[in-house]
N, CA, C and O atoms as a printed pandas DataFrame, in Angstrom:
     atom_number atom_name residue_name chain_id  residue_number  x_coord  y_coord  z_coord
0              1         N          MET        A               1    0.841   -1.158    0.000
1              2        CA          MET        A               1    0.000    0.000    0.000
2              3         C          MET        A               1    0.893    1.231    0.000
3              4         O          MET        A               1    1.938    1.240    0.651
4              5         N          ARG        A               2    0.497    2.255   -0.715
5              6        CA          ARG        A               2    1.301    3.463   -0.825
6              7         C          ARG        A               2    0.421    4.669   -0.537
7              8         O          ARG        A               2   -0.702    4.766   -1.033
8              9         N          PHE        A               3    0.948    5.595    0.279
9             10        CA          PHE        A               3    0.245    6.839    0.572
10            11         C          PHE        A               3    1.081    7.986    0.043
11            12         O          PHE        A               3    2.270    8.071    0.349
12            13         N          ASP        A               4    0.505    8.848   -0.722
13            14        CA          ASP        A               4    1.176   10.044   -1.209
14            15         C          ASP        A               4    0.510   11.249   -0.567
15            16         O          ASP        A               4   -0.712   11.392   -0.598
16            17         N          ILE        A               5    1.324   12.104    0.010
17            18        CA          ILE        A               5    0.803   13.311    0.644
18            19         C          ILE        A               5    1.357   14.502   -0.115
19            20         O          ILE        A               5    2.566   14.632   -0.306
20            21         N          HIS        A               6    0.472   15.349   -0.535
21            22        CA          HIS        A               6    0.858   16.555   -1.260
22            23         C          HIS        A               6    0.462   17.761   -0.423
23            24         O          HIS        A               6   -0.626   17.822    0.149
24            25         N          HIS        A               7    1.359   18.695   -0.372
25            26        CA          HIS        A               7    1.068   19.908    0.397
26            27         C          HIS        A               7    1.233   21.092   -0.541
27            28         O          HIS        A               7    2.240   21.219   -1.238
28            29         N          HIS        A               8    0.237   21.947   -0.546
29            30        CA          HIS        A               8    0.281   23.137   -1.392
30            31         C          HIS        A               8    0.217   24.368   -0.492
31            32         O          HIS        A               8   -0.662   24.477    0.363
32            33         N          ILE        A               9    1.141   25.279   -0.690
33            34        CA          ILE        A               9    1.151   26.519    0.087
34            35         C          ILE        A               9    0.361   27.572   -0.681
35            36         O          ILE        A               9    0.657   27.861   -1.840
36            37         N          HIS        A              10   -0.634   28.134   -0.032
37            38        CA          HIS        A              10   -1.445   29.180   -0.644
38            39         C          HIS        A              10   -0.720   30.508   -0.520
39            40         O          HIS        A              10    0.168   30.673    0.316
40            41         N          HIS        A              11   -1.104   31.426   -1.342
41            42        CA          HIS        A              11   -0.459   32.742   -1.322
42            43         C          HIS        A              11   -0.576   33.424    0.037
43            44         O          HIS        A              11    0.325   34.163    0.435
44            45         N          GLU        A              12   -1.673   33.186    0.752
45            46        CA          GLU        A              12   -1.795   33.769    2.088
46            47         C          GLU        A              12   -0.693   33.240    2.994
47            48         O          GLU        A              12   -0.149   33.974    3.820
48            49         N          ASP        A              13   -0.366   31.954    2.834
49            50        CA          ASP        A              13    0.698   31.356    3.635
50            51         C          ASP        A              13    2.043   31.973    3.288
51            52         O          ASP        A              13    2.890   32.167    4.161
52            53         N          ASP        A              14    2.239   32.283    1.999
53            54        CA          ASP        A              14    3.490   32.905    1.564
54            55         C          ASP        A              14    3.717   34.222    2.299
55            56         O          ASP        A              14    4.835   34.510    2.726
56            57         N          SER        A              15    2.669   35.017    2.446
57            58        CA          SER        A              15    2.840   36.311    3.105
58            59         C          SER        A              15    3.170   36.128    4.580
59            60         O          SER        A              15    3.951   36.901    5.135
60            61         N          ARG        A              16    2.585   35.113    5.229
61            62        CA          ARG        A              16    2.909   34.855    6.631
62            63         C          ARG        A              16    4.361   34.414    6.786
63            64         O          ARG        A              16    5.044   34.814    7.729
64            65         N          VAL        A              17    4.821   33.593    5.858
65            66        CA          VAL        A              17    6.217   33.145    5.898
66            67         C          VAL        A              17    7.143   34.336    5.713
67            68         O          VAL        A              17    8.147   34.465    6.413
68            69         N          LEU        A              18    6.803   35.209    4.766
69            70        CA          LEU        A              18    7.634   36.396    4.538
70            71         C          LEU        A              18    7.636   37.313    5.754
71            72         O          LEU        A              18    8.674   37.873    6.106
72            73         N          GLN        A              19    6.489   37.470    6.396
73            74        CA          GLN        A              19    6.424   38.294    7.606
74            75         C          GLN        A              19    7.302   37.709    8.704
75            76         O          GLN        A              19    8.006   38.438    9.402
76            77         N          LEU        A              20    7.254   36.400    8.849
77            78        CA          LEU        A              20    8.079   35.735    9.865
78            79         C          LEU        A              20    9.556   35.934    9.560
79            80         O          LEU        A              20   10.340   36.242   10.458
80            81         N          LEU        A              21    9.943   35.759    8.297
81            82        CA          LEU        A              21   11.346   35.957    7.915
82            83         C          LEU        A              21   11.789   37.398    8.158
83            84         O          LEU        A              21   12.913   37.638    8.597
84            85         N          GLU        A              22   10.908   38.356    7.874
85            86        CA          GLU        A              22   11.246   39.755    8.119
86            87         C          GLU        A              22   11.457   40.016    9.609
87            88         O          GLU        A              22   12.367   40.752    9.990
88            89         N          LYS        A              23   10.615   39.412   10.454
89            90        CA          LYS        A              23   10.778   39.564   11.904
90            91         C          LYS        A              23   12.098   38.968   12.368
91            92         O          LYS        A              23   12.804   39.558   13.186
92            93         N          ILE        A              24   12.425   37.795   11.838
93            94        CA          ILE        A              24   13.687   37.140   12.220
94            95         C          ILE        A              24   14.863   38.006   11.797
95            96         O          ILE        A              24   15.796   38.200   12.576
96            97         N          MET        A              25   14.833   38.529   10.581
97            98        CA          MET        A              25   15.942   39.345   10.100
98            99         C          MET        A              25   16.059   40.637   10.903
99           100         O          MET        A              25   17.166   41.070   11.222
100          101         N          ALA        A              26   14.919   41.258   11.232
101          102        CA          ALA        A              26   14.961   42.482   12.053
102          103         C          ALA        A              26   15.554   42.172   13.413
103          104         O          ALA        A              26   16.343   42.954   13.942
104          105         N          SER        A              27   15.185   41.046   13.976
105          106        CA          SER        A              27   15.728   40.647   15.274
106          107         C          SER        A              27   17.229   40.422   15.184
107          108         O          SER        A              27   17.977   40.831   16.072
108          109         N          LEU        A              28   17.669   39.771   14.111
109          110        CA          LEU        A              28   19.109   39.544   13.931
110          111         C          LEU        A              28   19.850   40.871   13.762
111          112         O          LEU        A              28   20.944   41.048   14.299
112          113         N          ASP        A              29   19.250   41.805   13.010
113          114        CA          ASP        A              29   19.872   43.122   12.837
114          115         C          ASP        A              29   19.990   43.847   14.172
115          116         O          ASP        A              29   21.017   44.460   14.465
116          117         N          GLU        A              30   18.928   43.774   14.985
117          118        CA          GLU        A              30   18.953   44.407   16.306
118          119         C          GLU        A              30   20.018   43.767   17.187
119          120         O          GLU        A              30   20.733   44.461   17.911
120          121         N          THR        A              31   20.122   42.454   17.126
121          122        CA          THR        A              31   21.113   41.751   17.934
122          123         C          THR        A              31   22.531   42.129   17.492
123          124         O          THR        A              31   23.401   42.372   18.329
124          125         N          LEU        A              32   22.758   42.177   16.191
125          126        CA          LEU        A              32   24.074   42.579   15.680
126          127         C          LEU        A              32   24.414   43.993   16.125
127          128         O          LEU        A              32   25.546   44.261   16.527
128          129         N          ALA        A              33   23.447   44.898   16.058
129          130        CA          ALA        A              33   23.688   46.281   16.488
130          131         C          ALA        A              33   24.029   46.338   17.975
131          132         O          ALA        A              33   24.909   47.094   18.386
132          133         N          ALA        A              34   23.330   45.539   18.778
133          134        CA          ALA        A              34   23.598   45.522   20.222
134          135         C          ALA        A              34   24.994   44.986   20.507
135          136         O          ALA        A              34   25.708   45.521   21.356
136          137         N          VAL        A              35   25.383   43.932   19.799
137          138        CA          VAL        A              35   26.718   43.352   20.005
138          139         C          VAL        A              35   27.789   44.332   19.551
139          140         O          VAL        A              35   28.828   44.462   20.199
140          141         N          THR        A              36   27.544   45.018   18.446
141          142        CA          THR        A              36   28.505   46.014   17.957
142          143         C          THR        A              36   28.639   47.156   18.951
143          144         O          THR        A              36   29.747   47.621   19.220
144          145         N          ALA        A              37   27.521   47.608   19.495
145          146        CA          ALA        A              37   27.562   48.682   20.497
146          147         C          ALA        A              37   28.322   48.231   21.734
147          148         O          ALA        A              37   29.086   49.002   22.313
148          149         N          GLU        A              38   28.115   46.994   22.135
149          150        CA          GLU        A              38   28.828   46.460   23.299
150          151         C          GLU        A              38   30.328   46.467   23.034
151          152         O          GLU        A              38   31.118   46.776   23.927
152          153         N          SER        A              39   30.719   46.129   21.814
153          154        CA          SER        A              39   32.134   46.147   21.457
154          155         C          SER        A              39   32.693   47.559   21.590
155          156         O          SER        A              39   33.811   47.743   22.071
156          157         N          THR        A              40   31.923   48.549   21.166
157          158        CA          THR        A              40   32.357   49.943   21.286
158          159         C          THR        A              40   32.507   50.323   22.753
159          160         O          THR        A              40   33.473   50.987   23.132
160          161         N          VAL        A              41   31.563   49.908   23.567
161          162        CA          VAL        A              41   31.644   50.182   25.004
162          163         C          VAL        A              41   32.867   49.489   25.595
163          164         O          VAL        A              41   33.607   50.086   26.376
164          165         N          ASP        A              42   33.077   48.231   25.223
165          166        CA          ASP        A              42   34.244   47.497   25.724
166          167         C          ASP        A              42   35.537   48.203   25.337
167          168         O          ASP        A              42   36.449   48.321   26.156
168          169         N          ASP        A              43   35.622   48.676   24.088
169          170        CA          ASP        A              43   36.825   49.391   23.651
170          171         C          ASP        A              43   37.032   50.665   24.471
171          172         O          ASP        A              43   38.165   51.026   24.786
172          173         N          SER        A              44   35.945   51.338   24.812
173          174        CA          SER        A              44   36.051   52.548   25.634
174          175         C          SER        A              44   36.548   52.214   27.031
175          176         O          SER        A              44   37.375   52.934   27.590
176          177         N          ILE        A              45   36.048   51.132   27.592
177          178        CA          ILE        A              45   36.490   50.711   28.928
178          179         C          ILE        A              45   37.972   50.351   28.901
179          180         O          ILE        A              45   38.725   50.709   29.807
180          181         N          ILE        A              46   38.379   49.645   27.858
181          182        CA          ILE        A              46   39.788   49.266   27.736
182          183         C          ILE        A              46   40.660   50.520   27.669
183          184         O          ILE        A              46   41.696   50.589   28.331
184          185         N          ALA        A              47   40.251   51.508   26.876
185          186        CA          ALA        A              47   41.016   52.759   26.769
186          187         C          ALA        A              47   41.090   53.466   28.115
187          188         O          ALA        A              47   42.140   53.990   28.487
188          189         N          LEU        A              48   39.976   53.481   28.846
189          190        CA          LEU        A              48   39.960   54.099   30.171
190          191         C          LEU        A              48   40.933   53.394   31.104
191          192         O          LEU        A              48   41.733   54.041   31.780
192          193         N          LEU        A              49   40.865   52.076   31.139
193          194        CA          LEU        A              49   41.739   51.321   32.036
194          195         C          LEU        A              49   43.214   51.485   31.673
195          196         O          LEU        A              49   44.071   51.591   32.551
196          197         N          GLU        A              50   43.496   51.505   30.385
197          198        CA          GLU        A              50   44.886   51.719   29.966
198          199         C          GLU        A              50   45.364   53.111   30.364
199          200         O          GLU        A              50   46.515   53.286   30.763
200          201         N          GLY        A              51   44.472   54.107   30.254
201          202        CA          GLY        A              51   44.823   55.477   30.670
202          203         C          GLY        A              51   45.081   55.556   32.161
203          204         O          GLY        A              51   46.018   56.224   32.599
204          205         N          LEU        A              52   44.254   54.875   32.945
205          206        CA          LEU        A              52   44.463   54.860   34.401
206          207         C          LEU        A              52   45.773   54.166   34.760
207          208         O          LEU        A              52   46.517   54.629   35.624
208          209         N          ALA        A              53   46.041   53.055   34.090
209          210        CA          ALA        A              53   47.294   52.339   34.355
210          211         C          ALA        A              53   48.491   53.233   34.045
211          212         O          ALA        A              53   49.476   53.220   34.783
212          213         N          ALA        A              54   48.419   54.008   32.964
213          214        CA          ALA        A              54   49.515   54.914   32.608
214          215         C          ALA        A              54   49.695   55.998   33.672
215          216         O          ALA        A              54   50.821   56.357   34.016
216          217         N          GLN        A              55   48.572   56.518   34.192
217          218        CA          GLN        A              55   48.659   57.533   35.250
218          219         C          GLN        A              55   49.321   56.953   36.496
219          220         O          GLN        A              55   50.164   57.602   37.116
220          221         N          ILE        A              56   48.945   55.752   36.855
221          222        CA          ILE        A              56   49.509   55.116   38.047
222          223         C          ILE        A              56   51.011   54.935   37.887
223          224         O          ILE        A              56   51.777   55.216   38.810
224          225         N          LYS        A              57   51.434   54.465   36.714
225          226        CA          LYS        A              57   52.862   54.243   36.463
226          227         C          LYS        A              57   53.632   55.557   36.443
227          228         O          LYS        A              57   54.806   55.600   36.811
228          229         N          ALA        A              58   52.959   56.640   36.008
229          230        CA          ALA        A              58   53.641   57.932   35.875
230          231         C          ALA        A              58   53.902   58.623   37.202
231          232         O          ALA        A              58   54.755   59.508   37.259
232          233         N          GLY        A              59   53.211   58.262   38.264
233          234        CA          GLY        A              59   53.504   58.966   39.496
234          235         C          GLY        A              59   52.585   58.634   40.643
235          236         O          GLY        A              59   52.630   59.291   41.683
236          237         N          GLY        A              60   51.796   57.681   40.484
237          238        CA          GLY        A              60   50.924   57.293   41.581
238          239         C          GLY        A              60   49.705   58.179   41.694
239          240         O          GLY        A              60   49.569   59.178   40.987
240          241         N          LEU        A              61   48.835   57.798   42.585
241          242        CA          LEU        A              61   47.597   58.516   42.796
242          243         C          LEU        A              61   47.426   58.837   44.267
243          244         O          LEU        A              61   48.000   58.181   45.135
244          245         N          SER        A              62   46.629   59.857   44.530
245          246        CA          SER        A              62   46.296   60.153   45.920
246          247         C          SER        A              62   45.399   59.030   46.434
247          248         O          SER        A              62   44.883   58.231   45.652
248          249         N          ALA        A              63   45.220   58.974   47.740
249          250        CA          ALA        A              63   44.361   57.933   48.324
250          251         C          ALA        A              63   42.935   58.036   47.776
251          252         O          ALA        A              63   42.293   57.021   47.508
252          253         N          ALA        A              64   42.446   59.272   47.611
253          254        CA          ALA        A              64   41.082   59.454   47.091
254          255         C          ALA        A              64   40.984   58.978   45.644
255          256         O          ALA        A              64   40.014   58.322   45.265
256          257         N          ASP        A              65   41.997   59.311   44.836
257          258        CA          ASP        A              65   41.982   58.854   43.448
258          259         C          ASP        A              65   42.156   57.346   43.360
259          260         O          ASP        A              65   41.548   56.699   42.506
260          261         N          GLN        A              66   42.977   56.783   44.230
261          262        CA          GLN        A              66   43.158   55.330   44.233
262          263         C          GLN        A              66   41.843   54.630   44.573
263          264         O          GLN        A              66   41.535   53.580   44.009
264          265         N          ALA        A              67   41.071   55.203   45.486
265          266        CA          ALA        A              67   39.767   54.627   45.832
266          267         C          ALA        A              67   38.836   54.657   44.621
267          268         O          ALA        A              67   38.065   53.721   44.409
268          269         N          LYS        A              68   38.904   55.725   43.828
269          270        CA          LYS        A              68   38.090   55.801   42.611
270          271         C          LYS        A              68   38.523   54.743   41.599
271          272         O          LYS        A              68   37.683   54.095   40.975
272          273         N          VAL        A              69   39.817   54.571   41.441
273          274        CA          VAL        A              69   40.334   53.539   40.528
274          275         C          VAL        A              69   39.878   52.162   40.984
275          276         O          VAL        A              69   39.450   51.342   40.171
276          277         N          ASP        A              70   39.969   51.907   42.287
277          278        CA          ASP        A              70   39.520   50.625   42.823
278          279         C          ASP        A              70   38.035   50.401   42.534
279          280         O          ASP        A              70   37.621   49.289   42.208
280          281         N          ALA        A              71   37.242   51.463   42.656
281          282        CA          ALA        A              71   35.807   51.356   42.375
282          283         C          ALA        A              71   35.554   51.074   40.899
283          284         O          ALA        A              71   34.667   50.292   40.557
284          285         N          ILE        A              72   36.324   51.704   40.033
285          286        CA          ILE        A              72   36.182   51.466   38.592
286          287         C          ILE        A              72   36.491   50.008   38.267
287          288         O          ILE        A              72   35.742   49.359   37.537
288          289         N          PHE        A              73   37.589   49.495   38.807
289          290        CA          PHE        A              73   37.953   48.103   38.543
290          291         C          PHE        A              73   36.919   47.141   39.126
291          292         O          PHE        A              73   36.607   46.122   38.510
292          293         N          ALA        A              74   36.394   47.451   40.291
293          294        CA          ALA        A              74   35.364   46.592   40.893
294          295         C          ALA        A              74   34.114   46.562   40.010
295          296         O          ALA        A              74   33.538   45.499   39.782
296          297         N          GLN        A              75   33.697   47.729   39.514
297          298        CA          GLN        A              75   32.519   47.782   38.644
298          299         C          GLN        A              75   32.789   47.085   37.317
299          300         O          GLN        A              75   31.912   46.397   36.795
300          301         N          ALA        A              76   33.993   47.252   36.763
301          302        CA          ALA        A              76   34.341   46.578   35.507
302          303         C          ALA        A              76   34.280   45.060   35.689
303          304         O          ALA        A              76   33.795   44.346   34.812
304          305         N          ASN        A              77   34.771   44.572   36.822
305          306        CA          ASN        A              77   34.713   43.136   37.094
306          307         C          ASN        A              77   33.270   42.657   37.233
307          308         O          ASN        A              77   32.926   41.574   36.761
308          309         N          THR        A              78   32.431   43.456   37.876
309          310        CA          THR        A              78   31.015   43.114   38.010
310          311         C          THR        A              78   30.349   43.051   36.638
311          312         O          THR        A              78   29.607   42.114   36.340
312          313         N          ASN        A              79   30.620   44.053   35.812
313          314        CA          ASN        A              79   30.039   44.069   34.465
314          315         C          ASN        A              79   30.522   42.876   33.652
315          316         O          ASN        A              79   29.738   42.254   32.934
316          317         N          SER        A              80   31.797   42.556   33.761
317          318        CA          SER        A              80   32.353   41.411   33.039
318          319         C          SER        A              80   31.681   40.121   33.483
319          320         O          SER        A              80   31.386   39.252   32.663
320          321         N          ALA        A              81   31.443   40.002   34.776
321          322        CA          ALA        A              81   30.781   38.802   35.298
322          323         C          ALA        A              81   29.360   38.689   34.754
323          324         O          ALA        A              81   28.897   37.587   34.460
324          325         N          LYS        A              82   28.660   39.824   34.616
325          326        CA          LYS        A              82   27.307   39.811   34.056
326          327         C          LYS        A              82   27.328   39.299   32.617
327          328         O          LYS        A              82   26.502   38.470   32.236
328          329         N          VAL        A              83   28.270   39.794   31.824
329          330        CA          VAL        A              83   28.370   39.371   30.425
330          331         C          VAL        A              83   28.702   37.884   30.349
331          332         O          VAL        A              83   28.104   37.147   29.565
332          333         N          THR        A              84   29.654   37.451   31.164
333          334        CA          THR        A              84   30.032   36.042   31.173
334          335         C          THR        A              84   28.850   35.161   31.547
335          336         O          THR        A              84   28.628   34.124   30.922
336          337         N          THR        A              85   28.095   35.559   32.554
337          338        CA          THR        A              85   26.920   34.796   32.973
338          339         C          THR        A              85   25.883   34.751   31.861
339          340         O          THR        A              85   25.311   33.694   31.593
340          341         N          ALA        A              86   25.636   35.875   31.216
341          342        CA          ALA        A              86   24.644   35.918   30.136
342          343         C          ALA        A              86   25.054   35.017   28.975
343          344         O          ALA        A              86   24.223   34.296   28.423
344          345         N          VAL        A              87   26.324   35.056   28.608
345          346        CA          VAL        A              87   26.807   34.214   27.510
346          347         C          VAL        A              87   26.706   32.742   27.904
347          348         O          VAL        A              87   26.212   31.926   27.125
348          349         N          THR        A              88   27.161   32.402   29.084
349          350        CA          THR        A              88   27.130   31.007   29.538
350          351         C          THR        A              88   25.706   30.493   29.643
351          352         O          THR        A              88   25.417   29.373   29.221
352          353         N          THR        A              89   24.822   31.293   30.197
353          354        CA          THR        A              89   23.443   30.886   30.391
354          355         C          THR        A              89   22.718   30.695   29.063
355          356         O          THR        A              89   21.876   29.806   28.937
356          357         N          ASN        A              90   23.038   31.520   28.077
357          358        CA          ASN        A              90   22.293   31.496   26.812
358          359         C          ASN        A              90   23.002   30.756   25.691
359          360         O          ASN        A              90   22.572   30.833   24.540
360          361         N          THR        A              91   24.071   30.045   25.996
361          362        CA          THR        A              91   24.752   29.241   25.002
362          363         C          THR        A              91   24.302   27.792   25.164
363          364         O          THR        A              91   24.495   27.199   26.225
364          365         N          PRO        A              92   23.707   27.222   24.122
365          366        CA          PRO        A              92   23.237   25.845   24.234
366          367         C          PRO        A              92   24.419   24.884   24.403
367          368         O          PRO        A              92   25.521   25.126   23.911
368          369         N          ALA        A              93   24.150   23.802   25.105
369          370        CA          ALA        A              93   25.194   22.788   25.301
370          371         C          ALA        A              93   25.519   22.136   23.963
371          372         O          ALA        A              93   24.656   22.011   23.095
372          373         N          ALA        A              94   26.755   21.730   23.811
373          374        CA          ALA        A              94   27.168   21.035   22.594
374          375         C          ALA        A              94   26.468   19.689   22.523
375          376         O          ALA        A              94   26.318   19.010   23.539
376          377         N          PRO        A              95   26.037   19.299   21.322
377          378        CA          PRO        A              95   25.363   17.991   21.218
378          379         C          PRO        A              95   26.339   16.859   21.540
379          380         O          PRO        A              95   27.536   16.938   21.264
380          381         N          ALA        A              96   25.791   15.824   22.123
381          382        CA          ALA        A              96   26.628   14.661   22.452
382          383         C          ALA        A              96   27.162   14.040   21.178
383          384         O          ALA        A              96   26.461   13.968   20.168
384          385         N          ALA        A              97   28.389   13.597   21.230
385          386        CA          ALA        A              97   29.017   13.009   20.045
386          387         C          ALA        A              97   28.519   11.622   19.774
387          388         O          ALA        A              97   28.950   10.988   18.811
């Protein structure tokens, strides 16, 4: 016995598929823009930290300025931990071999 199944997509279905694809592409564009912006922010943080390191090497900082530097590094570490957690949490496990 043989069963043949034929499926025909109506034009209305075509428009729904196109709408879905447009939503997916818009979402991907938004995600790419967010990741690119994050890279810009990361580059700014790196420049800031390198500038602070240069100031420290050039002559040290007052106790008040050192406390500010310590706070900056503490916040940078907190932000880094947030990014690491988000990436780890949202990365699917590798399929079993």
